C-alpha positions in Angstrom: 14.9 48.8 41.0 16.8 45.5 41.4 15.7 42.8 43.9 17.3 39.6 44.8 15.0 36.9 46.4 15.2 33.1 46.9 12.6 30.4 46.8 13.8 27.2 48.4 17.5 28.0 48.4 20.1 29.9 50.6 20.8 33.5 49.1 23.8 33.0 46.9 27.1 35.0 48.4 26.8 38.1 45.9 27.6 41.9 46.7 24.3 43.0 45.8 25.2 46.6 45.8 28.0 45.9 43.4 26.1 43.6 41.2 23.4 46.1 40.8 25.9 48.8 39.7 27.2 46.2 37.3 23.9 45.2 35.8 22.8 49.1 35.4 26.2 49.6 33.5 25.9 46.8 31.2 22.3 48.0 30.4 23.1 51.4 29.9 25.9 50.2 27.3 22.9 49.0 25.3 21.2 52.4 25.6 18.7 51.0 28.2 17.6 51.9 31.7 16.8 49.3 34.5 13.2 49.5 35.7 12.0 46.8 37.8 14.2 43.7 37.7 13.3 40.7 40.3 15.9 37.8 40.5 14.4 34.6 42.0 17.2 32.3 43.1 15.7 28.5 43.2 16.7 25.0 42.9 16.2 22.7 39.7 12.8 21.5 41.0 11.4 25.1 41.0 12.7 26.1 37.8 11.3 22.7 36.3 7.8 23.7 37.9 8.3 27.4 36.0 9.2 26.1 32.7 6.6 23.7 32.5 3.7 26.0 33.8 4.7 29.1 31.8 6.6 27.9 28.9 5.3 24.5 28.5 8.9 23.2 28.4 9.8 19.8 30.3 13.3 20.3 31.1 15.7 22.1 33.5 17.7 25.2 32.6 19.9 27.7 34.2 17.7 30.7 33.9 14.2 31.7 32.8 13.9 35.4 31.9 10.3 36.9 31.8 10.5 40.3 29.8 8.1 43.0 30.9 9.9 45.5 28.7 6.7 45.4 26.3 4.4 46.7 28.9 6.9 49.4 29.7 6.5 50.7 26.1 3.0 51.2 26.4 3.7 53.5 29.2 6.2 55.4 26.7 9.5 54.1 28.5 10.8 52.0 25.8 14.3 52.4 27.0 13.5 50.7 30.1 14.1 47.0 30.9 12.0 45.1 33.4 11.5 41.5 34.0 11.6 38.4 36.5 14.7 36.3 36.2 14.6 32.6 37.8 17.9 31.2 38.1 18.3 27.7 39.4 21.7 27.5 41.4 21.5 23.8 41.1 22.1 24.2 37.3 24.5 27.0 37.8 26.7 24.6 40.1 26.7 21.8 37.6 27.3 24.1 34.6 30.4 25.5 36.4 31.6 22.3 36.9 31.1 21.2 33.3 32.7 24.2 31.9 35.5 24.4 34.2 34.6 27.5 35.8 34.0 28.9 39.4 30.8 28.9 40.6 30.8 32.5 41.4 31.9 33.1 37.5 29.0 31.0 36.3 26.6 32.6 38.6 27.5 36.0 37.4 27.3 34.9 33.5 23.9 33.7 34.1 22.7 36.8 36.2 23.8 39.1 32.9 22.6 36.3 30.7 18.9 37.6 31.6 19.6 41.0 31.3 21.0 40.7 27.8 18.0 38.9 26.9 16.1 42.0 28.3 18.0 44.6 26.0 17.2 42.4 23.0 20.1 39.8 22.6 18.9 36.3 21.6 20.4 32.9 21.5 18.0 30.4 19.9 18.7 31.4 16.2 21.4 30.6 13.9 24.7 32.6 15.0 22.9 34.0 18.0 24.6 31.9 20.4 28.1 33.2 19.5 26.7 36.8 19.9 25.4 36.0 23.4 28.3 34.7 24.5 30.5 37.6 23.3 28.0 39.7 24.8 28.5 37.9 28.2 32.2 37.8 28.0 32.2 41.6 27.6 29.7 42.2 30.5 31.7 39.8 32.6 35.1 41.9 31.7 33.3 45.3 32.6 32.7 43.4 36.0 36.2 42.3 36.5 37.3 45.9 35.6 35.0 47.2 38.5 36.5 45.0 41.2 
């Protein structure tokens, strides 16, 4: 199940049913099923608070992904992804402006970025950023083809 929640912001104008179908399609392309995914759309202050409290990071970011997949493996469902994904709409808007893309495109890139982390793609090590960007671009192309 995929849920969409807000904390201190207005719900972004996304087509939830289409977005959920797209997320499931992308996860399936990695051999994964969607378990419990909760999106929490928030502002910069909330994401900074979450970053400090849970990760001991003192900076703003567009997304924080809490991966609960390890819990699923214990229960014998290692092909199922689950997690909470906090997305700062403030940072998404700033990133869209800086990268000369639309807010909607950047929002969907960030939405799928968290899912790609849950299927096992990292972006912190050498060469990993390029792999993540390619995976994001492939996922965004799937979304465009579905429209």
